[in-house]
BATOR-104427 format. One record per residue (C-alpha): residue in one letter; x, y, z. Coordinates in nm, 4 decimals. Example, Ala and Ser with C-alpha at 12.3 -4.5 7.8 and 13.67 -1.06 7.14 Angstrom:
BEGIN
<rec type="A" xx="1.2300" yy="-0.4500" zz="0.7800"/>
<rec type="S" xx="1.3670" yy="-0.1060" zz="0.7140"/>
This chain:
BEGIN
<rec type="M" xx="5.8644" yy="-13.4812" zz="3.7365"/>
<rec type="Q" xx="6.1290" yy="-13.6688" zz="3.5364"/>
<rec type="V" xx="6.2492" yy="-14.0186" zz="3.4445"/>
<rec type="K" xx="6.5925" yy="-14.1016" zz="3.5822"/>
<rec type="E" xx="6.8252" yy="-14.3915" zz="3.5105"/>
<rec type="L" xx="6.9653" yy="-14.5170" zz="3.8383"/>
<rec type="K" xx="7.3415" yy="-14.5597" zz="3.8447"/>
<rec type="T" xx="7.4449" yy="-14.5446" zz="4.2096"/>
<rec type="A" xx="7.3992" yy="-14.7695" zz="4.5124"/>
<rec type="S" xx="7.2050" yy="-14.4985" zz="4.6968"/>
<rec type="Q" xx="6.9623" yy="-14.4640" zz="4.4067"/>
<rec type="L" xx="6.9120" yy="-14.8415" zz="4.3950"/>
<rec type="K" xx="6.8457" yy="-14.8426" zz="4.7687"/>
<rec type="K" xx="6.5709" yy="-14.5882" zz="4.7069"/>
<rec type="F" xx="6.4437" yy="-14.8087" zz="4.4197"/>
<rec type="V" xx="6.4133" yy="-15.1030" zz="4.6620"/>
<rec type="S" xx="6.2133" yy="-14.9145" zz="4.9262"/>
<rec type="M" xx="5.9921" yy="-14.7260" zz="4.6775"/>
<rec type="A" xx="5.7063" yy="-14.9797" zz="4.6899"/>
<rec type="D" xx="5.6527" yy="-14.9596" zz="5.0659"/>
<rec type="G" xx="5.4546" yy="-14.6375" zz="5.0416"/>
<rec type="L" xx="5.2320" yy="-14.7709" zz="4.7630"/>
<rec type="Y" xx="5.1273" yy="-15.0724" zz="4.9674"/>
<rec type="K" xx="5.0965" yy="-14.9025" zz="5.3029"/>
<rec type="N" xx="4.8275" yy="-15.0762" zz="5.5112"/>
<rec type="D" xx="4.7773" yy="-15.3495" zz="5.2474"/>
<rec type="P" xx="4.7612" yy="-15.6751" zz="5.4510"/>
<rec type="F" xx="4.8695" yy="-15.8873" zz="5.1521"/>
<rec type="Y" xx="5.1810" yy="-15.6905" zz="5.0576"/>
<rec type="V" xx="5.5050" yy="-15.8887" zz="5.0843"/>
<rec type="P" xx="5.8204" yy="-15.6781" zz="5.0398"/>
<rec type="Y" xx="6.1379" yy="-15.8230" zz="4.8981"/>
<rec type="M" xx="6.4128" yy="-15.8738" zz="5.1535"/>
<rec type="R" xx="6.5765" yy="-15.5339" zz="5.1112"/>
<rec type="G" xx="6.9342" yy="-15.6482" zz="5.1598"/>
<rec type="D" xx="6.9043" yy="-15.9412" zz="4.9178"/>
<rec type="L" xx="6.7339" yy="-15.7367" zz="4.6465"/>
<rec type="L" xx="6.9821" yy="-15.4514" zz="4.6786"/>
<rec type="K" xx="7.2716" yy="-15.6961" zz="4.6515"/>
<rec type="T" xx="7.1179" yy="-15.8475" zz="4.3367"/>
<rec type="L" xx="7.0547" yy="-15.5081" zz="4.1783"/>
<rec type="K" xx="7.4093" yy="-15.3918" zz="4.2489"/>
<rec type="L" xx="7.5369" yy="-15.7023" zz="4.0711"/>
<rec type="L" xx="7.3048" yy="-15.6790" zz="3.7707"/>
<rec type="V" xx="7.2877" yy="-15.3007" zz="3.7264"/>
<rec type="L" xx="7.6171" yy="-15.1630" zz="3.8549"/>
<rec type="K" xx="7.8682" yy="-15.4464" zz="3.8114"/>
<rec type="N" xx="7.7533" yy="-15.6670" zz="3.5232"/>
<rec type="K" xx="7.5466" yy="-15.3881" zz="3.3635"/>
<rec type="T" xx="7.3075" yy="-15.6427" zz="3.2095"/>
<rec type="Y" xx="7.0012" yy="-15.4688" zz="3.3554"/>
<rec type="R" xx="6.9029" yy="-15.1038" zz="3.3719"/>
<rec type="A" xx="6.6934" yy="-14.9471" zz="3.6449"/>
<rec type="L" xx="6.4636" yy="-14.6493" zz="3.5916"/>
<rec type="A" xx="6.2465" yy="-14.4384" zz="3.8202"/>
<rec type="V" xx="6.0095" yy="-14.1455" zz="3.7852"/>
<rec type="E" xx="6.1093" yy="-13.8855" zz="4.0411"/>
<rec type="N" xx="5.8736" yy="-13.6162" zz="4.1667"/>
<rec type="G" xx="5.9855" yy="-13.3748" zz="4.4360"/>
<rec type="G" xx="6.2708" yy="-13.6038" zz="4.5360"/>
<rec type="K" xx="6.0383" yy="-13.9031" zz="4.5719"/>
<rec type="Y" xx="6.0197" yy="-14.2047" zz="4.3402"/>
<rec type="I" xx="5.6627" yy="-14.2580" zz="4.2228"/>
<rec type="A" xx="5.7346" yy="-14.5304" zz="3.9650"/>
<rec type="R" xx="6.0142" yy="-14.7782" zz="3.9019"/>
<rec type="I" xx="6.1102" yy="-15.0489" zz="3.6526"/>
<rec type="L" xx="6.3979" yy="-15.2852" zz="3.5751"/>
<rec type="V" xx="6.4685" yy="-15.3787" zz="3.2112"/>
<rec type="T" xx="6.7018" yy="-15.6103" zz="3.0221"/>
<rec type="V" xx="6.7484" yy="-15.7791" zz="2.6849"/>
<rec type="A" xx="6.7669" yy="-16.1582" zz="2.6518"/>
<rec type="P" xx="6.6785" yy="-16.4318" zz="2.3986"/>
<rec type="D" xx="6.3212" yy="-16.5597" zz="2.3719"/>
<rec type="K" xx="6.2892" yy="-16.9151" zz="2.2412"/>
<rec type="H" xx="5.9137" yy="-16.8910" zz="2.1794"/>
<rec type="L" xx="5.9303" yy="-16.5735" zz="1.9739"/>
<rec type="G" xx="6.2465" yy="-16.6979" zz="1.8074"/>
<rec type="I" xx="6.4368" yy="-16.3745" zz="1.8656"/>
<rec type="S" xx="6.7733" yy="-16.3179" zz="2.0298"/>
<rec type="N" xx="6.6987" yy="-15.9651" zz="2.1525"/>
<rec type="C" xx="6.3728" yy="-15.9526" zz="2.3460"/>
<rec type="G" xx="6.3097" yy="-15.6777" zz="2.6000"/>
<rec type="Y" xx="6.1928" yy="-15.7774" zz="2.9462"/>
<rec type="F" xx="6.0664" yy="-15.5661" zz="3.2338"/>
<rec type="S" xx="6.0292" yy="-15.6533" zz="3.6009"/>
<rec type="H" xx="5.9987" yy="-15.4899" zz="3.9440"/>
<rec type="F" xx="5.7417" yy="-15.2501" zz="3.7993"/>
<rec type="E" xx="5.5661" yy="-15.0364" zz="4.0596"/>
<rec type="C" xx="5.3708" yy="-14.7176" zz="3.9943"/>
<rec type="V" xx="5.1190" yy="-14.4779" zz="4.1400"/>
<rec type="N" xx="4.7739" yy="-14.4815" zz="3.9819"/>
<rec type="D" xx="4.8494" yy="-14.2204" zz="3.7174"/>
<rec type="F" xx="4.8520" yy="-14.2843" zz="3.3407"/>
<rec type="K" xx="5.0907" yy="-13.9956" zz="3.2787"/>
<rec type="V" xx="5.3498" yy="-14.1462" zz="3.5113"/>
<rec type="S" xx="5.3262" yy="-14.4984" zz="3.3685"/>
<rec type="R" xx="5.3485" yy="-14.3616" zz="3.0126"/>
<rec type="M" xx="5.6641" yy="-14.1731" zz="3.1056"/>
<rec type="I" xx="5.8477" yy="-14.4709" zz="3.2488"/>
<rec type="F" xx="5.7439" yy="-14.7197" zz="2.9802"/>
<rec type="S" xx="5.8306" yy="-14.4725" zz="2.7051"/>
<rec type="E" xx="6.1844" yy="-14.4415" zz="2.8389"/>
<rec type="A" xx="6.2114" yy="-14.8162" zz="2.9013"/>
<rec type="C" xx="6.1074" yy="-14.8960" zz="2.5421"/>
<rec type="K" xx="6.3522" yy="-14.6380" zz="2.4081"/>
<rec type="I" xx="6.6405" yy="-14.7981" zz="2.5990"/>
<rec type="L" xx="6.5437" yy="-15.1482" zz="2.4872"/>
<rec type="A" xx="6.5059" yy="-15.0414" zz="2.1238"/>
<rec type="E" xx="6.8538" yy="-14.8891" zz="2.1338"/>
<rec type="A" xx="6.9788" yy="-15.2269" zz="2.2592"/>
<rec type="G" xx="6.8273" yy="-15.4006" zz="1.9558"/>
<rec type="A" xx="6.4962" yy="-15.5225" zz="2.0998"/>
<rec type="S" xx="6.1811" yy="-15.5021" zz="1.8892"/>
<rec type="Y" xx="5.9466" yy="-15.6534" zz="2.1483"/>
<rec type="I" xx="5.8983" yy="-15.6051" zz="2.5232"/>
<rec type="Q" xx="5.7234" yy="-15.8361" zz="2.7676"/>
<rec type="G" xx="5.6779" yy="-15.8736" zz="3.1408"/>
<rec type="P" xx="5.6639" yy="-15.8669" zz="3.4311"/>
<rec type="Y" xx="5.9291" yy="-16.1340" zz="3.3853"/>
<rec type="F" xx="6.2744" yy="-16.1637" zz="3.5385"/>
<rec type="P" xx="6.5059" yy="-16.3806" zz="3.3196"/>
<rec type="Y" xx="6.7628" yy="-16.3865" zz="3.5988"/>
<rec type="D" xx="6.5140" yy="-16.5660" zz="3.8278"/>
<rec type="Q" xx="6.2434" yy="-16.7087" zz="3.6046"/>
<rec type="D" xx="5.9765" yy="-16.8194" zz="3.8504"/>
<rec type="N" xx="6.0074" yy="-16.5276" zz="4.0920"/>
<rec type="R" xx="5.6931" yy="-16.3087" zz="4.0852"/>
<rec type="R" xx="5.6328" yy="-16.3797" zz="3.7180"/>
<rec type="G" xx="5.3394" yy="-16.2089" zz="3.5472"/>
<rec type="L" xx="5.0938" yy="-15.9461" zz="3.6678"/>
<rec type="L" xx="4.8147" yy="-16.0591" zz="3.9003"/>
<rec type="V" xx="4.4866" yy="-15.9983" zz="3.7133"/>
<rec type="K" xx="4.2523" yy="-16.2378" zz="3.8971"/>
<rec type="G" xx="4.2448" yy="-16.3551" zz="4.2578"/>
<rec type="F" xx="4.3157" yy="-16.0379" zz="4.4541"/>
<rec type="E" xx="4.1101" yy="-16.1735" zz="4.7437"/>
<rec type="Y" xx="4.3604" yy="-16.4542" zz="4.8091"/>
<rec type="E" xx="4.6855" yy="-16.4128" zz="4.9974"/>
<rec type="P" xx="4.9980" yy="-16.4305" zz="4.7789"/>
<rec type="M" xx="5.1954" yy="-16.7536" zz="4.7890"/>
<rec type="I" xx="5.5729" yy="-16.7801" zz="4.7994"/>
<rec type="L" xx="5.7479" yy="-16.6282" zz="4.4927"/>
<rec type="T" xx="5.4211" yy="-16.5295" zz="4.3204"/>
<rec type="S" xx="5.3201" yy="-16.1790" zz="4.2144"/>
<rec type="Y" xx="5.0963" yy="-15.9408" zz="4.4018"/>
<rec type="N" xx="5.0002" yy="-15.5933" zz="4.2783"/>
<rec type="P" xx="4.7103" yy="-15.3450" zz="4.2801"/>
<rec type="P" xx="4.4265" yy="-15.4198" zz="4.0333"/>
<rec type="Y" xx="4.4882" yy="-15.0920" zz="3.8474"/>
<rec type="Y" xx="4.8272" yy="-15.2083" zz="3.7149"/>
<rec type="A" xx="4.6556" yy="-15.3873" zz="3.4247"/>
<rec type="D" xx="4.4921" yy="-15.0585" zz="3.3230"/>
<rec type="L" xx="4.8281" yy="-14.8813" zz="3.3308"/>
<rec type="L" xx="4.9912" yy="-15.1381" zz="3.1032"/>
<rec type="E" xx="4.7009" yy="-15.1577" zz="2.8596"/>
<rec type="D" xx="4.6940" yy="-14.7781" zz="2.8368"/>
<rec type="C" xx="5.0599" yy="-14.7992" zz="2.7279"/>
<rec type="G" xx="4.9698" yy="-15.0349" zz="2.4440"/>
<rec type="F" xx="5.0460" yy="-15.3668" zz="2.6136"/>
<rec type="E" xx="4.8352" yy="-15.6704" zz="2.5328"/>
<rec type="K" xx="4.8148" yy="-16.0180" zz="2.6761"/>
<rec type="H" xx="5.1172" yy="-16.2252" zz="2.5767"/>
<rec type="A" xx="5.0428" yy="-16.5290" zz="2.7928"/>
<rec type="D" xx="4.8651" yy="-16.6240" zz="3.1138"/>
<rec type="T" xx="4.9745" yy="-16.8542" zz="3.3928"/>
<rec type="Y" xx="4.7337" yy="-17.0217" zz="3.6319"/>
<rec type="S" xx="4.7342" yy="-17.1077" zz="3.9999"/>
<rec type="Y" xx="4.4906" yy="-17.3539" zz="4.1523"/>
<rec type="A" xx="4.3543" yy="-17.3711" zz="4.5049"/>
<rec type="L" xx="4.3548" yy="-17.7245" zz="4.6490"/>
<rec type="S" xx="4.1139" yy="-17.8391" zz="4.9173"/>
<rec type="Y" xx="4.0738" yy="-18.1360" zz="5.1518"/>
<rec type="D" xx="3.6979" yy="-18.0952" zz="5.1183"/>
<rec type="R" xx="3.7142" yy="-18.1681" zz="4.7461"/>
<rec type="Y" xx="3.9717" yy="-18.4471" zz="4.7813"/>
<rec type="D" xx="3.8728" yy="-18.7520" zz="4.9849"/>
<rec type="V" xx="4.2050" yy="-18.8963" zz="5.1006"/>
<rec type="G" xx="4.0424" yy="-19.2059" zz="5.2538"/>
<rec type="R" xx="3.8512" yy="-19.2935" zz="4.9367"/>
<rec type="I" xx="4.1482" yy="-19.2308" zz="4.7077"/>
<rec type="Q" xx="4.3999" yy="-19.4334" zz="4.9131"/>
<rec type="P" xx="4.2986" yy="-19.7768" zz="4.7710"/>
<rec type="L" xx="4.3138" yy="-19.6410" zz="4.4146"/>
<rec type="T" xx="4.6683" yy="-19.5124" zz="4.4529"/>
<rec type="E" xx="4.7795" yy="-19.8429" zz="4.6063"/>
<rec type="K" xx="4.6440" yy="-20.0273" zz="4.3015"/>
<rec type="L" xx="4.8332" yy="-19.7944" zz="4.0684"/>
<rec type="K" xx="5.1585" yy="-19.8458" zz="4.2600"/>
<rec type="K" xx="5.1252" yy="-20.2254" zz="4.2391"/>
<rec type="R" xx="5.0220" yy="-20.2243" zz="3.8743"/>
<rec type="Y" xx="5.3261" yy="-20.0250" zz="3.7611"/>
<rec type="G" xx="5.5725" yy="-20.1290" zz="4.0314"/>
<rec type="L" xx="5.6183" yy="-19.7805" zz="4.1751"/>
<rec type="Y" xx="5.6550" yy="-19.6147" zz="4.5133"/>
<rec type="V" xx="5.6657" yy="-19.2549" zz="4.6376"/>
<rec type="R" xx="5.8856" yy="-19.1217" zz="4.9154"/>
<rec type="A" xx="6.0118" yy="-18.7875" zz="5.0399"/>
<rec type="A" xx="6.3585" yy="-18.6581" zz="4.9524"/>
<rec type="D" xx="6.6486" yy="-18.7480" zz="5.1788"/>
<rec type="F" xx="6.8727" yy="-18.4457" zz="5.2408"/>
<rec type="S" xx="7.1444" yy="-18.6712" zz="5.3827"/>
<rec type="K" xx="7.1882" yy="-18.7835" zz="5.0206"/>
<rec type="I" xx="7.1231" yy="-18.4436" zz="4.8713"/>
<rec type="D" xx="7.3518" yy="-18.4670" zz="4.5676"/>
<rec type="R" xx="7.1921" yy="-18.7936" zz="4.4575"/>
<rec type="E" xx="6.8457" yy="-18.6470" zz="4.5050"/>
<rec type="I" xx="6.9371" yy="-18.3398" zz="4.2977"/>
<rec type="D" xx="7.0690" yy="-18.5673" zz="4.0190"/>
<rec type="D" xx="6.7442" yy="-18.7663" zz="4.0217"/>
<rec type="V" xx="6.5193" yy="-18.4588" zz="4.0197"/>
<rec type="Y" xx="6.7217" yy="-18.3101" zz="3.7336"/>
<rec type="S" xx="6.7029" yy="-18.6319" zz="3.5291"/>
<rec type="V" xx="6.3230" yy="-18.6305" zz="3.5514"/>
<rec type="I" xx="6.2921" yy="-18.2610" zz="3.4624"/>
<rec type="I" xx="6.5165" yy="-18.2933" zz="3.1556"/>
<rec type="A" xx="6.3302" yy="-18.5998" zz="3.0308"/>
<rec type="A" xx="5.9883" yy="-18.4407" zz="3.0873"/>
<rec type="D" xx="6.0572" yy="-18.0834" zz="2.9691"/>
<rec type="K" xx="5.8065" yy="-17.9637" zz="2.7096"/>
<rec type="E" xx="5.7919" yy="-17.6635" zz="2.4808"/>
<rec type="E" xx="5.4687" yy="-17.5337" zz="2.6318"/>
<rec type="I" xx="5.6549" yy="-17.4588" zz="2.9522"/>
<rec type="Y" xx="5.7313" yy="-17.0874" zz="2.9283"/>
<rec type="Q" xx="6.0840" yy="-17.0779" zz="3.0608"/>
<rec type="S" xx="6.3670" yy="-17.3157" zz="2.9835"/>
<rec type="A" xx="6.3990" yy="-17.6112" zz="3.2162"/>
<rec type="P" xx="6.6294" yy="-17.5354" zz="3.5089"/>
<rec type="S" xx="6.9837" yy="-17.6647" zz="3.4800"/>
<rec type="R" xx="7.1314" yy="-17.8971" zz="3.7385"/>
<rec type="A" xx="7.3260" yy="-17.5994" zz="3.8735"/>
<rec type="D" xx="6.9983" yy="-17.4048" zz="3.9085"/>
<rec type="I" xx="6.8381" yy="-17.6890" zz="4.1020"/>
<rec type="E" xx="7.1428" yy="-17.7262" zz="4.3255"/>
<rec type="R" xx="7.1444" yy="-17.3517" zz="4.3915"/>
<rec type="I" xx="6.7756" yy="-17.3587" zz="4.4868"/>
<rec type="V" xx="6.7871" yy="-17.6724" zz="4.7008"/>
<rec type="K" xx="7.1129" yy="-17.5986" zz="4.8829"/>
<rec type="G" xx="7.0550" yy="-17.2243" zz="4.9045"/>
<rec type="W" xx="6.7012" yy="-17.2711" zz="5.0336"/>
<rec type="R" xx="6.7777" yy="-17.5820" zz="5.2384"/>
<rec type="A" xx="6.6887" yy="-17.4111" zz="5.5658"/>
<rec type="F" xx="6.3508" yy="-17.3104" zz="5.4205"/>
<rec type="L" xx="6.2564" yy="-17.6334" zz="5.2416"/>
<rec type="W" xx="6.0712" yy="-17.9232" zz="5.3981"/>
<rec type="E" xx="6.2089" yy="-18.2611" zz="5.2857"/>
<rec type="K" xx="5.8641" yy="-18.4115" zz="5.3265"/>
<rec type="L" xx="5.7269" yy="-18.1778" zz="5.0567"/>
<rec type="I" xx="5.9840" yy="-18.2854" zz="4.7941"/>
<rec type="L" xx="5.8374" yy="-18.6108" zz="4.6647"/>
<rec type="I" xx="6.0020" yy="-18.8552" zz="4.4258"/>
<rec type="C" xx="5.8223" yy="-19.1426" zz="4.2538"/>
<rec type="R" xx="6.0567" yy="-19.4337" zz="4.1775"/>
<rec type="R" xx="6.0433" yy="-19.7688" zz="4.0016"/>
<rec type="E" xx="6.0763" yy="-20.0524" zz="4.2528"/>
<rec type="S" xx="6.2833" yy="-20.2755" zz="4.0252"/>
<rec type="D" xx="6.5825" yy="-20.0425" zz="3.9891"/>
<rec type="D" xx="6.4960" yy="-19.7304" zz="4.1944"/>
<rec type="K" xx="6.4839" yy="-19.5196" zz="3.8778"/>
<rec type="P" xx="6.3085" yy="-19.1830" zz="3.9381"/>
<rec type="V" xx="6.0057" yy="-19.1397" zz="3.7106"/>
<rec type="G" xx="5.8296" yy="-18.8407" zz="3.8652"/>
<rec type="V" xx="5.8936" yy="-18.5538" zz="4.1048"/>
<rec type="M" xx="5.6888" yy="-18.2966" zz="4.2896"/>
<rec type="M" xx="5.8183" yy="-18.0057" zz="4.4949"/>
<rec type="A" xx="5.6168" yy="-17.7817" zz="4.7248"/>
<rec type="I" xx="5.7468" yy="-17.4921" zz="4.9321"/>
<rec type="P" xx="5.6120" yy="-17.3637" zz="5.2642"/>
<rec type="N" xx="5.4608" yy="-17.0201" zz="5.2163"/>
<rec type="Y" xx="5.7364" yy="-16.8138" zz="5.3742"/>
<rec type="F" xx="5.5633" yy="-16.5012" zz="5.2448"/>
<rec type="T" xx="5.3670" yy="-16.5105" zz="5.5710"/>
<rec type="V" xx="5.7010" yy="-16.4851" zz="5.7538"/>
<rec type="F" xx="5.8539" yy="-16.2268" zz="5.5189"/>
<rec type="R" xx="5.5489" yy="-16.0064" zz="5.5668"/>
<rec type="K" xx="5.6149" yy="-16.0003" zz="5.9409"/>
<rec type="M" xx="5.9833" yy="-15.9187" zz="5.8787"/>
<rec type="K" xx="5.8836" yy="-15.6157" zz="5.6660"/>
<rec type="G" xx="6.1766" yy="-15.6645" zz="5.4296"/>
<rec type="R" xx="6.4355" yy="-15.6400" zz="5.7053"/>
<rec type="T" xx="6.6896" yy="-15.8813" zz="5.8483"/>
<rec type="N" xx="6.7766" yy="-15.6963" zz="6.1694"/>
<rec type="P" xx="6.7644" yy="-15.8792" zz="6.5069"/>
<rec type="V" xx="6.3990" yy="-15.7932" zz="6.5703"/>
<rec type="A" xx="6.2986" yy="-15.9166" zz="6.2243"/>
<rec type="L" xx="6.4952" yy="-16.2403" zz="6.2681"/>
<rec type="V" xx="6.3253" yy="-16.3084" zz="6.6013"/>
<rec type="R" xx="5.9915" yy="-16.2611" zz="6.4279"/>
<rec type="A" xx="6.1016" yy="-16.5028" zz="6.1555"/>
<rec type="L" xx="6.1913" yy="-16.7723" zz="6.4081"/>
<rec type="Y" xx="5.8564" yy="-16.7251" zz="6.5812"/>
<rec type="Y" xx="5.6377" yy="-16.7310" zz="6.2701"/>
<rec type="R" xx="5.8168" yy="-16.9978" zz="6.0636"/>
<rec type="S" xx="5.6746" yy="-17.2717" zz="6.2863"/>
<rec type="R" xx="5.3282" yy="-17.1255" zz="6.2313"/>
<rec type="I" xx="5.3233" yy="-17.1519" zz="5.8522"/>
<rec type="R" xx="4.9947" yy="-17.3099" zz="5.7483"/>
<rec type="S" xx="5.0046" yy="-17.2706" zz="5.3694"/>
<rec type="V" xx="5.2171" yy="-17.4235" zz="5.0928"/>
<rec type="R" xx="5.2651" yy="-17.3818" zz="4.7197"/>
<rec type="A" xx="5.3274" yy="-17.6812" zz="4.4921"/>
<rec type="M" xx="5.5492" yy="-17.5208" zz="4.2294"/>
<rec type="L" xx="5.7170" yy="-17.8036" zz="4.0399"/>
<rec type="Q" xx="5.5858" yy="-18.1348" zz="3.9086"/>
<rec type="Y" xx="5.7239" yy="-18.3501" zz="3.6270"/>
<rec type="V" xx="5.6819" yy="-18.7078" zz="3.5008"/>
<rec type="I" xx="5.9070" yy="-18.8732" zz="3.2419"/>
<rec type="P" xx="5.7305" yy="-18.9511" zz="2.9091"/>
<rec type="E" xx="5.7442" yy="-19.3288" zz="2.9629"/>
<rec type="Y" xx="5.5221" yy="-19.2979" zz="3.2708"/>
<rec type="Q" xx="5.2924" yy="-19.0149" zz="3.1714"/>
<rec type="N" xx="4.9231" yy="-19.1097" zz="3.1815"/>
<rec type="H" xx="5.0052" yy="-19.3898" zz="3.4278"/>
<rec type="G" xx="4.8715" yy="-19.2093" zz="3.7340"/>
<rec type="V" xx="5.2111" yy="-19.0912" zz="3.8609"/>
<rec type="N" xx="5.0780" yy="-18.7357" zz="3.9025"/>
<rec type="F" xx="4.7914" yy="-18.8801" zz="4.1015"/>
<rec type="M" xx="5.0286" yy="-19.0736" zz="4.3304"/>
<rec type="L" xx="5.2447" yy="-18.7680" zz="4.3933"/>
<rec type="Y" xx="4.9488" yy="-18.5438" zz="4.4751"/>
<rec type="H" xx="4.8028" yy="-18.8100" zz="4.7015"/>
<rec type="E" xx="5.1211" yy="-18.8205" zz="4.9099"/>
<rec type="F" xx="5.1266" yy="-18.4411" zz="4.9044"/>
<rec type="Y" xx="4.7733" yy="-18.4214" zz="5.0472"/>
<rec type="K" xx="4.8489" yy="-18.6738" zz="5.3192"/>
<rec type="T" xx="5.1691" yy="-18.4940" zz="5.4192"/>
<rec type="C" xx="4.9979" yy="-18.1543" zz="5.4294"/>
<rec type="K" xx="4.7147" yy="-18.2827" zz="5.6446"/>
<rec type="K" xx="4.9543" yy="-18.4436" zz="5.8928"/>
<rec type="S" xx="5.1533" yy="-18.1176" zz="5.9059"/>
<rec type="G" xx="4.8540" yy="-17.8985" zz="5.9890"/>
<rec type="I" xx="4.8521" yy="-17.7200" zz="5.6526"/>
<rec type="T" xx="4.5212" yy="-17.5436" zz="5.5900"/>
<rec type="A" xx="4.5802" yy="-17.3695" zz="5.2539"/>
<rec type="M" xx="4.7393" yy="-17.5258" zz="4.9454"/>
<rec type="E" xx="4.8015" yy="-17.3852" zz="4.6004"/>
<rec type="A" xx="4.9470" yy="-17.5396" zz="4.2840"/>
<rec type="G" xx="5.1084" yy="-17.3302" zz="4.0127"/>
<rec type="T" xx="5.1970" yy="-17.1363" zz="3.8235"/>
<rec type="I" xx="5.1099" yy="-17.3311" zz="3.5069"/>
<rec type="M" xx="5.1134" yy="-17.1921" zz="3.1546"/>
<rec type="E" xx="4.7594" yy="-17.1684" zz="3.0160"/>
<rec type="N" xx="4.8508" yy="-17.3834" zz="2.7139"/>
<rec type="N" xx="5.0000" yy="-17.6601" zz="2.9275"/>
<rec type="Y" xx="4.6669" yy="-17.8386" zz="2.9107"/>
<rec type="Q" xx="4.7859" yy="-18.1697" zz="3.0534"/>
<rec type="S" xx="4.9250" yy="-18.0110" zz="3.3688"/>
<rec type="C" xx="4.6089" yy="-17.8058" zz="3.4153"/>
<rec type="R" xx="4.3931" yy="-18.1189" zz="3.3808"/>
<rec type="N" xx="4.6130" yy="-18.3109" zz="3.6242"/>
<rec type="V" xx="4.5652" yy="-18.0461" zz="3.8926"/>
<rec type="E" xx="4.1922" yy="-18.0228" zz="3.8258"/>
<rec type="K" xx="4.1632" yy="-18.4007" zz="3.8717"/>
<rec type="V" xx="4.3018" yy="-18.3709" zz="4.2245"/>
<rec type="S" xx="4.0507" yy="-18.1016" zz="4.3308"/>
<rec type="G" xx="4.2292" yy="-17.7959" zz="4.1929"/>
<rec type="I" xx="4.0084" yy="-17.4917" zz="4.1337"/>
<rec type="L" xx="4.1457" yy="-17.2018" zz="3.9297"/>
<rec type="N" xx="4.1816" yy="-16.9136" zz="4.1745"/>
<rec type="K" xx="4.4515" yy="-16.6830" zz="4.0319"/>
<rec type="I" xx="4.5615" yy="-16.5674" zz="3.6889"/>
<rec type="F" xx="4.8962" yy="-16.3997" zz="3.6275"/>
<rec type="R" xx="4.9364" yy="-16.2206" zz="3.2935"/>
<rec type="I" xx="5.2559" yy="-16.1634" zz="3.1022"/>
<rec type="Y" xx="5.2030" yy="-15.8563" zz="2.8839"/>
<rec type="G" xx="5.3833" yy="-15.7708" zz="2.5647"/>
<rec type="K" xx="5.3979" yy="-15.5285" zz="2.2741"/>
<rec type="R" xx="5.6056" yy="-15.4329" zz="1.9731"/>
<rec type="I" xx="5.8490" yy="-15.1528" zz="2.0327"/>
C-alpha cells in the first residue's frame, strides 16, 4: 500500500472511476460525468499544473484519492492556502492518514500553512463542503454527497470545523400561495416593482442585469468571491440547455426597469446524471432525454437584492414567484442553498418562506 502522485492521463482516468466501487448500490450516489471530469483534470493537473492529484494504491487498486491546490483566501488573509477536493476513501483510518499526510506535505512545500476543504477554487459552488447532516435526503444538483464516516476520517487526521453551509427544504404545505398572493401584490405596488422570468432571447442584457445586482449586493459573509460577469456568462450560456428560463427570476423597478433583485434555481439534473452513470455514450444520452422531462426537484442556488431594496420584501416577492412557477411545473421537491451559516439575513429570509434546515455541509480545516 502506497501513496502515488498521478501524472499521466491513464492514472487520472483511474482517479475518476475510483469512487464507483465505494458507492456501489448506493441509490443516492451521483457520479461526475467521467469525460468532463477527466478533461478538467488533464487541464489542471497535466497542462496547467496548478493542481496535484494523489491516490493510495493497494494491489493495483485505488482505495483513496484527493486533489489539492494552493490559492489565496480572503477570509484568512493569506495568499497561500491549501485546498483539497474530490476526496474519496475507504473506511480505514490508516488509509486516510496516509493520503492526508502526503497532501499536507505537498501543500507545505508550496508555501501553505493551512488546509481546508472539500472546496474546489476552480469551481466554487460545485460539491462544496462535506455532508454531515441530511443523509436521508437525495442530493441536489452540484451539492456534496458522501458516506457518514468521512467526518470521522477527517477529524482523526486533525481537521476541525472551519465553516458550515446550510440547505433548506421548502414545502407547499408550509407556504400558502393563495394567502400570500395579496401580500406580495401590496409590496409590488408600494415599491413600484415587478418580477418576471429571464428572457433568453435577450441573454446578454439579462446577464448584465444579474451581474449588476450581484456586485451591488455582495457581502463579506459570503464564503467565495462574487462571480465575475464572465463566470455568469459561462454558467448561463454553457448550461443554457439545462436551465429553465422560468426559474431565473428578476425583480425590476417599474419606473426605469432597473434590476433590484435576482433569484436563480436549477432543475435537479442529478436525477438524470444518476441514470447516465457518469457516461455520455448513446445509451446514456437516450436515458438523459427520457429522464430530463421527468425532473421533479429543483435547487434555488442564487439570490441577491441590492442594498437600496433590502428589507423591502424583494426576497419575499422572488420566492413567491418561485413557488408559483414550481407548482405549475409539477415540482414536488425544492431546496434552497447552500448558505453560509453566518449569513444570518439570508438564512432568515429562507426560513420566512417555509424553509426548514435539512442539510449541513462542513468545510474542514487545520494548520499544516
